[in-house]
Biotite code that builds the C-alpha atoms (Angstrom):
import biotite.structure as struc

atoms = struc.array([
    struc.Atom([-11.001, -12.868, -2.436], chain_id="A", res_id=1, res_name="MET", atom_name="CA", element="C"),
    struc.Atom([-13.215, -14.934, -0.136], chain_id="A", res_id=2, res_name="VAL", atom_name="CA", element="C"),
    struc.Atom([-16.311, -16.482, -1.673], chain_id="A", res_id=3, res_name="GLY", atom_name="CA", element="C"),
    struc.Atom([-15.219, -16.181, -5.332], chain_id="A", res_id=4, res_name="LYS", atom_name="CA", element="C"),
    struc.Atom([-13.777, -19.084, -7.274], chain_id="A", res_id=5, res_name="LYS", atom_name="CA", element="C"),
    struc.Atom([-10.773, -18.671, -9.532], chain_id="A", res_id=6, res_name="THR", atom_name="CA", element="C"),
    struc.Atom([-11.723, -18.557, -13.210], chain_id="A", res_id=7, res_name="ILE", atom_name="CA", element="C"),
    struc.Atom([-9.544, -20.446, -15.712], chain_id="A", res_id=8, res_name="HIS", atom_name="CA", element="C"),
    struc.Atom([-9.722, -19.257, -19.325], chain_id="A", res_id=9, res_name="ILE", atom_name="CA", element="C"),
    struc.Atom([-7.778, -20.004, -22.496], chain_id="A", res_id=10, res_name="ASN", atom_name="CA", element="C"),
    struc.Atom([-5.849, -17.388, -24.473], chain_id="A", res_id=11, res_name="ILE", atom_name="CA", element="C"),
    struc.Atom([-8.539, -17.057, -27.153], chain_id="A", res_id=12, res_name="HIS", atom_name="CA", element="C"),
    struc.Atom([-11.211, -16.418, -24.510], chain_id="A", res_id=13, res_name="GLU", atom_name="CA", element="C"),
    struc.Atom([-8.946, -13.843, -22.816], chain_id="A", res_id=14, res_name="ALA", atom_name="CA", element="C"),
    struc.Atom([-8.323, -11.990, -26.093], chain_id="A", res_id=15, res_name="LYS", atom_name="CA", element="C"),
    struc.Atom([-11.982, -12.091, -27.114], chain_id="A", res_id=16, res_name="THR", atom_name="CA", element="C"),
    struc.Atom([-13.441, -10.932, -23.790], chain_id="A", res_id=17, res_name="HIS", atom_name="CA", element="C"),
    struc.Atom([-10.537, -9.078, -22.152], chain_id="A", res_id=18, res_name="LEU", atom_name="CA", element="C"),
    struc.Atom([-12.686, -6.127, -21.016], chain_id="A", res_id=19, res_name="SER", atom_name="CA", element="C"),
    struc.Atom([-15.131, -8.444, -19.247], chain_id="A", res_id=20, res_name="LYS", atom_name="CA", element="C"),
    struc.Atom([-12.336, -10.265, -17.414], chain_id="A", res_id=21, res_name="TYR", atom_name="CA", element="C"),
    struc.Atom([-10.536, -7.046, -16.485], chain_id="A", res_id=22, res_name="LEU", atom_name="CA", element="C"),
    struc.Atom([-13.742, -5.795, -14.827], chain_id="A", res_id=23, res_name="LYS", atom_name="CA", element="C"),
    struc.Atom([-14.000, -9.033, -12.862], chain_id="A", res_id=24, res_name="LYS", atom_name="CA", element="C"),
    struc.Atom([-10.331, -8.808, -11.830], chain_id="A", res_id=25, res_name="ALA", atom_name="CA", element="C"),
    struc.Atom([-10.844, -5.193, -10.764], chain_id="A", res_id=26, res_name="GLU", atom_name="CA", element="C"),
    struc.Atom([-13.608, -6.362, -8.426], chain_id="A", res_id=27, res_name="LYS", atom_name="CA", element="C"),
    struc.Atom([-11.295, -8.919, -6.837], chain_id="A", res_id=28, res_name="GLY", atom_name="CA", element="C"),
    struc.Atom([-11.917, -11.994, -8.969], chain_id="A", res_id=29, res_name="GLN", atom_name="CA", element="C"),
    struc.Atom([-8.781, -14.043, -9.767], chain_id="A", res_id=30, res_name="ARG", atom_name="CA", element="C"),
    struc.Atom([-8.512, -14.951, -13.462], chain_id="A", res_id=31, res_name="ILE", atom_name="CA", element="C"),
    struc.Atom([-5.961, -17.554, -14.629], chain_id="A", res_id=32, res_name="VAL", atom_name="CA", element="C"),
    struc.Atom([-5.077, -17.507, -18.326], chain_id="A", res_id=33, res_name="VAL", atom_name="CA", element="C"),
    struc.Atom([-4.016, -20.923, -19.642], chain_id="A", res_id=34, res_name="CYS", atom_name="CA", element="C"),
    struc.Atom([-2.324, -22.289, -22.752], chain_id="A", res_id=35, res_name="ARG", atom_name="CA", element="C"),
    struc.Atom([-3.396, -25.890, -23.375], chain_id="A", res_id=36, res_name="ARG", atom_name="CA", element="C"),
    struc.Atom([-4.743, -26.012, -19.785], chain_id="A", res_id=37, res_name="ASN", atom_name="CA", element="C"),
    struc.Atom([-1.373, -24.938, -18.331], chain_id="A", res_id=38, res_name="VAL", atom_name="CA", element="C"),
    struc.Atom([-1.516, -21.652, -16.368], chain_id="A", res_id=39, res_name="PRO", atom_name="CA", element="C"),
    struc.Atom([0.675, -18.938, -17.912], chain_id="A", res_id=40, res_name="ILE", atom_name="CA", element="C"),
    struc.Atom([-0.676, -15.719, -16.384], chain_id="A", res_id=41, res_name="ALA", atom_name="CA", element="C"),
    struc.Atom([-2.934, -14.455, -13.627], chain_id="A", res_id=42, res_name="VAL", atom_name="CA", element="C"),
    struc.Atom([-5.172, -11.382, -13.718], chain_id="A", res_id=43, res_name="LEU", atom_name="CA", element="C"),
    struc.Atom([-5.577, -9.839, -10.279], chain_id="A", res_id=44, res_name="VAL", atom_name="CA", element="C"),
    struc.Atom([-6.494, -6.290, -9.216], chain_id="A", res_id=45, res_name="PRO", atom_name="CA", element="C"),
    struc.Atom([-3.590, -3.825, -9.150], chain_id="A", res_id=46, res_name="ALA", atom_name="CA", element="C"),
    struc.Atom([-5.016, -2.351, -5.922], chain_id="A", res_id=47, res_name="VAL", atom_name="CA", element="C"),
    struc.Atom([-7.368, -3.660, -3.267], chain_id="A", res_id=48, res_name="ALA", atom_name="CA", element="C"),
    struc.Atom([-11.053, -3.707, -4.286], chain_id="A", res_id=49, res_name="PRO", atom_name="CA", element="C"),
    struc.Atom([-12.889, -0.462, -3.577], chain_id="A", res_id=50, res_name="VAL", atom_name="CA", element="C"),
    struc.Atom([-14.850, -1.991, -0.685], chain_id="A", res_id=51, res_name="ALA", atom_name="CA", element="C"),
    struc.Atom([-11.585, -2.892, 1.067], chain_id="A", res_id=52, res_name="ASP", atom_name="CA", element="C"),
    struc.Atom([-10.168, 0.621, 0.592], chain_id="A", res_id=53, res_name="ARG", atom_name="CA", element="C"),
    struc.Atom([-13.224, 2.537, 1.788], chain_id="A", res_id=54, res_name="ALA", atom_name="CA", element="C"),
    struc.Atom([-12.535, 4.956, 4.610], chain_id="A", res_id=55, res_name="ARG", atom_name="CA", element="C"),
    struc.Atom([-15.212, 6.698, 6.549], chain_id="A", res_id=56, res_name="LEU", atom_name="CA", element="C"),
    struc.Atom([-14.940, 10.373, 7.397], chain_id="A", res_id=57, res_name="PHE", atom_name="CA", element="C"),
    struc.Atom([-14.270, 10.761, 11.108], chain_id="A", res_id=58, res_name="GLY", atom_name="CA", element="C"),
    struc.Atom([-13.250, 7.124, 11.660], chain_id="A", res_id=59, res_name="MET", atom_name="CA", element="C"),
    struc.Atom([-10.238, 8.270, 13.731], chain_id="A", res_id=60, res_name="ASP", atom_name="CA", element="C"),
    struc.Atom([-12.200, 10.682, 15.886], chain_id="A", res_id=61, res_name="ARG", atom_name="CA", element="C"),
    struc.Atom([-10.954, 10.620, 19.471], chain_id="A", res_id=62, res_name="GLY", atom_name="CA", element="C"),
    struc.Atom([-7.671, 8.901, 18.616], chain_id="A", res_id=63, res_name="LYS", atom_name="CA", element="C"),
    struc.Atom([-5.717, 12.161, 18.466], chain_id="A", res_id=64, res_name="THR", atom_name="CA", element="C"),
    struc.Atom([-5.694, 14.755, 21.222], chain_id="A", res_id=65, res_name="VAL", atom_name="CA", element="C"),
    struc.Atom([-4.517, 18.300, 20.572], chain_id="A", res_id=66, res_name="ILE", atom_name="CA", element="C"),
    struc.Atom([-3.541, 19.962, 23.838], chain_id="A", res_id=67, res_name="PRO", atom_name="CA", element="C"),
    struc.Atom([-4.819, 23.524, 24.474], chain_id="A", res_id=68, res_name="PRO", atom_name="CA", element="C"),
    struc.Atom([-1.257, 24.928, 24.556], chain_id="A", res_id=69, res_name="GLU", atom_name="CA", element="C"),
    struc.Atom([-0.945, 23.975, 20.889], chain_id="A", res_id=70, res_name="PHE", atom_name="CA", element="C"),
    struc.Atom([-2.943, 27.132, 20.140], chain_id="A", res_id=71, res_name="PHE", atom_name="CA", element="C"),
    struc.Atom([-0.782, 29.441, 22.257], chain_id="A", res_id=72, res_name="ASP", atom_name="CA", element="C"),
    struc.Atom([0.982, 32.221, 20.340], chain_id="A", res_id=73, res_name="PRO", atom_name="CA", element="C"),
    struc.Atom([4.428, 31.303, 19.066], chain_id="A", res_id=74, res_name="MET", atom_name="CA", element="C"),
    struc.Atom([7.319, 32.816, 21.042], chain_id="A", res_id=75, res_name="PRO", atom_name="CA", element="C"),
    struc.Atom([8.900, 35.944, 19.549], chain_id="A", res_id=76, res_name="GLU", atom_name="CA", element="C"),
    struc.Atom([12.347, 34.337, 19.337], chain_id="A", res_id=77, res_name="ASP", atom_name="CA", element="C"),
    struc.Atom([10.856, 31.506, 17.258], chain_id="A", res_id=78, res_name="PHE", atom_name="CA", element="C"),
    struc.Atom([9.012, 33.935, 14.966], chain_id="A", res_id=79, res_name="LEU", atom_name="CA", element="C"),
    struc.Atom([12.307, 35.766, 14.418], chain_id="A", res_id=80, res_name="ALA", atom_name="CA", element="C"),
    struc.Atom([13.448, 32.780, 12.312], chain_id="A", res_id=81, res_name="TYR", atom_name="CA", element="C"),
    struc.Atom([10.752, 33.747, 9.795], chain_id="A", res_id=82, res_name="PHE", atom_name="CA", element="C"),
    struc.Atom([11.702, 37.433, 9.699], chain_id="A", res_id=83, res_name="GLY", atom_name="CA", element="C"),
    struc.Atom([11.448, 40.364, 12.080], chain_id="A", res_id=84, res_name="ASP", atom_name="CA", element="C"),
    struc.Atom([8.296, 39.896, 14.216], chain_id="A", res_id=85, res_name="PRO", atom_name="CA", element="C"),
    struc.Atom([6.618, 43.256, 13.945], chain_id="A", res_id=86, res_name="THR", atom_name="CA", element="C"),
    struc.Atom([4.018, 44.349, 16.504], chain_id="A", res_id=87, res_name="PRO", atom_name="CA", element="C"),
    struc.Atom([1.328, 43.808, 13.841], chain_id="A", res_id=88, res_name="GLU", atom_name="CA", element="C"),
    struc.Atom([2.518, 40.240, 13.277], chain_id="A", res_id=89, res_name="THR", atom_name="CA", element="C"),
    struc.Atom([2.490, 39.532, 17.011], chain_id="A", res_id=90, res_name="MET", atom_name="CA", element="C"),
    struc.Atom([-1.016, 41.025, 17.334], chain_id="A", res_id=91, res_name="ALA", atom_name="CA", element="C"),
    struc.Atom([-2.295, 38.814, 14.494], chain_id="A", res_id=92, res_name="ARG", atom_name="CA", element="C"),
    struc.Atom([-0.601, 35.809, 16.089], chain_id="A", res_id=93, res_name="GLU", atom_name="CA", element="C"),
    struc.Atom([-2.268, 36.465, 19.450], chain_id="A", res_id=94, res_name="ARG", atom_name="CA", element="C"),
    struc.Atom([-5.623, 37.045, 17.757], chain_id="A", res_id=95, res_name="GLU", atom_name="CA", element="C"),
    struc.Atom([-5.338, 33.779, 15.806], chain_id="A", res_id=96, res_name="ALA", atom_name="CA", element="C"),
    struc.Atom([-4.343, 31.880, 18.954], chain_id="A", res_id=97, res_name="ALA", atom_name="CA", element="C"),
    struc.Atom([-7.356, 33.233, 20.858], chain_id="A", res_id=98, res_name="GLU", atom_name="CA", element="C"),
    struc.Atom([-9.649, 32.388, 17.951], chain_id="A", res_id=99, res_name="PHE", atom_name="CA", element="C"),
    struc.Atom([-8.373, 28.804, 17.816], chain_id="A", res_id=100, res_name="MET", atom_name="CA", element="C"),
    struc.Atom([-8.728, 28.389, 21.595], chain_id="A", res_id=101, res_name="LYS", atom_name="CA", element="C"),
    struc.Atom([-12.362, 29.511, 21.399], chain_id="A", res_id=102, res_name="ARG", atom_name="CA", element="C"),
    struc.Atom([-12.997, 27.268, 18.410], chain_id="A", res_id=103, res_name="LEU", atom_name="CA", element="C"),
    struc.Atom([-11.368, 24.284, 20.153], chain_id="A", res_id=104, res_name="ASN", atom_name="CA", element="C"),
    struc.Atom([-13.516, 24.950, 23.215], chain_id="A", res_id=105, res_name="ALA", atom_name="CA", element="C"),
    struc.Atom([-16.623, 24.602, 21.056], chain_id="A", res_id=106, res_name="GLY", atom_name="CA", element="C"),
    struc.Atom([-17.490, 28.282, 20.751], chain_id="A", res_id=107, res_name="GLU", atom_name="CA", element="C"),
    struc.Atom([-18.797, 29.471, 17.403], chain_id="A", res_id=108, res_name="MET", atom_name="CA", element="C"),
    struc.Atom([-16.668, 32.237, 15.862], chain_id="A", res_id=109, res_name="PRO", atom_name="CA", element="C"),
    struc.Atom([-18.221, 35.622, 15.251], chain_id="A", res_id=110, res_name="GLU", atom_name="CA", element="C"),
    struc.Atom([-18.434, 36.793, 11.676], chain_id="A", res_id=111, res_name="LYS", atom_name="CA", element="C"),
])
C-alpha cells in the first residue's frame, strides 16, 4: 500500500499482539514476521482494503442502453416453450410490456 512502511516484528511480538497486527494488515499494512531478524512470514490483507473495493451506486449509469424493443411482448411461439400461452397469459404479457415501456419513457405508473 502506498504511503505505509512495512513493519518487521519478531515471533514473540506477533504472538503477543496478533490482534493489533491483524487489524493493521486488514487495513493494507504489510507486516513481516521474523525469526532472528530473518523474514519467515508476511501478513497481508486477504482482500483489497475496503476503500479500494468501494463501489458507488449508479457509477455505471449511461454505460448500458436498453433498446425500447426489449420491452415488447414475447412472441407466442417463444412463450409456447414455457407451456401453452393462454389468452390470459398473452394479455398479462402485453400489459407488462406496455407498463415497462411507459416506465422506461419516464412516466410514473398509476397505482
